[in-house]
C-alpha positions, 0 to 999 in steps of 0.5 A, a space after each residue: 702499382 699504377 705506372 706515372 703515365 696511367 696516373 698522370 691520365 686520370 688526372 687530364 681526365 677527372 680536369 676535362 670531367 670538370 672543365 666539362 661540367 664547368 662549360 655546361 654550368 649556367 653561371 659560366 661568366 657570373 663576376 665577369 666586370 667587362 659583361 657588367 660594365 657593357 650592361 649597364 652602358 646600355 642602360 640610360 639614367 630615368 627621366 627628371 621627375 615630374 609627378 608627386 603622388 603616391 598610391 593608397 591602400 584603404 580599408 575601413 567601413 569604405 570597403 577596400 579600396 585603391 586612391 590616388 592623392 596628388 602631394 603637390 596639390 593636396 588633393 585626392 584624384 581618384 579613388 577604385 574598389 579594389 582589394 589589393 593583396 600585392 605592393 602597387 608598382 607604378 610606371 610611365 602611364 600604368 600602375 600595377 598591384 596585385 588582387 584575389 582572384 578566381 585562383 589561390 594565386 592571385 591576379 594582375 592588374 594593370 590600371 590607366 595612371 590617370 583614372 584608375 581604369 582597369 586596362 587589363 588582368 593577367 591572372 596567375 595560373 594554379 602551379 605558378 607563384 609570383 615573386 614580384 614584378 617592376 614597371 620600365 619604359 612601357 613594359 611590364 617584366 613578372 617573375 613566376 615560380 612554376 612547379 608544372 614541370 616534373 622535379 624542381 619548380 623552374 623560373 620565368 621572366 617574362 615581358 608584357 606590354 605596360 598599355 595591353 599586357 599581351 606577353 611580348 617575350 619571356 625569358 626562362 630562367 636557370 634557377 627555380 629559386 628566384 626573387 622580384 626584378 628591378 630595372 632601370 632604363 632599359 636593363 632588367 635585374 633578376 637575384 637568383 640562389 641567394 647568389 647571383 643578380 641576371 642582368 638583361 635588355 628589357 626589350 629583347 629580353 636578351 641576357 646581358 651580365 651576371 653578378 657573383 655577389 660572395 660574401 653577403 647573400 643578394 637578397 634584393 635588387 634596387 633600382 635609383 636614379 644613381 643606380 642599380 644596387 643589390 646586396 643584403 645587411 649591406 648595399 653593393 652599387 653594382 658597377 664593373 668593381 662590383 660584378 664580384 661583390 665583396 665587403 671590400 669592393 669600394 663599391 659596398 656601403 653599409 651605415 653604423 646603426 645602434 642594436 634596436 635597427 633590424 638592418 633591412 635595407 630593401 625586402 626580401 624578393 625571395 619572400 612572395 609575403 614581402 611583396 604585401 603590404 605588412 609590418 616589413 614596409 614599417 620596420 628598416 632603413 631609409 637611404 639614398 647615395 650620392 655615386 663618386 666615381 665608383 664610389 658610393 656615400 650615403 647621401 650628407 653623411 646620413 641613414 635613416 631608421 622608419 621603426 613604426 612611429 618612430 623616426 631617426 636620422 644617424 650618421 652612418 658613419 659614427 652611428 651618432 642621433 642627429 635627430 628623432 621624430 615620433 608620428 603622434 597617434 599612429 604606425 607609419 604604415 610606409 615611407 620612402 625617402 624622395 632625396 629630398 624629403 623623408 615622405 611616410 603615411 600613417 595608417 590613420 589617413 596622415 600623409 606627412 614629409 620631414 626634412 632629411 638634415 634637420 628632420 622637421 615638418 615640411 608637408 602635412 595633410 590628413 584623410 580623415 576617417 579613412 583605414 590605409 593599410 599600406 602605400 606606394 609613393 611616385 614622388 622622386 624627388 618632392 619636397 614643398 618648396 619654402 616648408 623647410 623654413 616654416 617648421 621648426 626642427 623636433 625638440 630632441 629632448 622631447 621625442 626621447 622622452 615620448 618614446 620612453 613613455 608609450 605606453 606601446 609594449 612592442 618597443 623594449 629596446 627601442 626604449 633602451 636604445 632613448 634612453 641610454 641616447 637621453 642619458 648622452 644629451 647636456 644638460 640638467 633638464 636630462 637630469 631631472 628627466 631621467 629622475 621622472 623616469 626612474 618614478 615612472 610606472 610601468 616600464 620594463 625592469 631594464 628600462 629603469 635599470 638603463 636610466 638608473 646606469 644613465 643617471 650614474 654615470 652622469 655625475 652631474 653635480 650641477 643637479 645637485 638641488 634636483 637630487 635633494 627634491 628627488 630624496 625629500 619627496 618620501 612617499 605617501 600613500 594616502 596620495 599614492 605616491 609611491 617612495 623615490 628610486 632612493 638606491 640609485 640617487 644613492 649610486 649617482 651620489 656616491 659617483 660624485 664624490 667628496 661634492 655629495 656629502 651635501 646630499 648625505 643627510 637627505 640620504 641618512 633620513 630615509 635609513 629611518 624610513 620604513 619603505 626603504 628596502 634593505 639594497 637601498 639601506 645598503 646602497 645609502 650605507 656604502 655611500 656615506 662610509 665614501 663621501 666619509 658622512 659622519 653626521 649619518 651615525 645617528 641615523 645609522 644606529 637608529 637603522 641596525 637598532 631598530 631592524 638587527 634581529 627582524 627575522 626579515 634579514 635572517 635569510 641575507 643580511 646584507 643592509 644589517 652587514 652594510 651599516 655595520 661596516 659604516 658603523 665600523 668605519 665611520 664611527 668611534 669607541 660608542 659605536 665599537 662597543 654597540 656592535 660588540 653588544 650586538 655581536 654578543 646578543 642572541 636575538 642578533 640576525 645570524 649572519 649579522 653577529 657572525 660578521 660582527 664576530 670576524 671584523 671586530 677580531 680584525 680591527 681595534 686594539 687587539 686586532 687580529 685576535 679571535 672574539 668568542 662570542 659569550 654563551 649566550 650568543 653561542 646559543 
């Protein structure tokens, strides 16, 4: 048996080993609030914005090109032939982008901001993989993964002179699982291992602090005038309280958004393919914040969603839709929230701007005959003066119905959202639009279902005339006019309760029409009972007598049973005699006969007495 002294010594030994291992960890100071506060104190806010530029990556018949466009002057400043492969980043006097090179890893190009002329090129080595770059002051900073060394890949942060491309310093990173950097006022931020964000001094390369995200992956860092941010499915404002980030931190922020929205607050900087212009530029959340102490809030309480051709403003707290806008012709391939405008560029060369509060058009320009692959903005704070007063906010109903009617099949979830949001709007016009949607061809089944649900849920007693008109617009095959959505209209009438009785004659009329489906007939019968429409008894009798022996009802007699129940509940002795006859008549559909035998036995003067079918019925 081990003595107590030896046991304590062994425990102490293991503790010493653990302490030694911890002491050698490159992340031993991760989450240290003093380090983070000290690093942020060395950063200075960016200068007031003075430019309103957008850099356009062009294709088409003119070949691959890069253009600089001045938004304020509404003109192209320069165009240079080049095949841009990674997103354009802009600095004080230089812009940087990737292009195809001699090797598989490509080349980084620095260009003069005024002319677009090439200043320098840095070819990536065959065993290097570029994860991203950023400009800050007079420097360009690259994050590179290298597989040159034996074993696991390694990561490195490089500083280059922005005008010459000459290397100033480089810093070996403690992990090869690296992501693209961000920079703000001399402070660099580099995510590592999806959990850490390392902070560096931009002049010296000295490591200043380590952020530890404990409850959410840190897949991005983003620099804005209001601060540095990190996160993935939400935002952390980088400050002392988020040195060790949890969702309970005062500096954490996440918007409440509908299910169709992809919660992409910024690019996943661990994925180099997202450094290229791609679909991720067309489907994400746009956001800006205001900061009160250590608490960020979405600016004006709004979060914006760019979903290919469409833009939405949502109340970030409640998720309520504030406005919606649809680009008329093609996808918006790039977008940005400048703080005062939502700017976008479409694939067919439209440059637009929207008011963040109202969605009104602030800006519009066109590049005739161009095909735009992507765009990067250098237009912080830009908004045309007086443009909002000259433009009307987009009409909500028009925007939602245009989404629903769009033939593009990429947006099934978005269409469902638009239908649901349309159904929440007030007014008769909404009911009319929902009825129109139900009669439109080409929509997905779930879209029809959602439109029907919203129509029923409205219980719009002020639109009885609209439903009457829809019910009376019978099918006409010569004019290629389909039958109205009788089943859904019947449910909508039933939801009105006694008020729906006024529509009973128009509903009952469909029982005599051959295009009325069995499902619609069953729904009509149930609604006629619910509203007490005894005046519909003749139509119910006609339907039952016409179809009671139809072979198509042998497998599913639901409609016949529903109509028989309606006759039993609304009718009198004559109708009961008819049902008794049908129960005994051998040609009646088996399922209907079986139901009638039971139902007739449970009702009437001999309730509880089993009715025995005649010999002919048993046959």
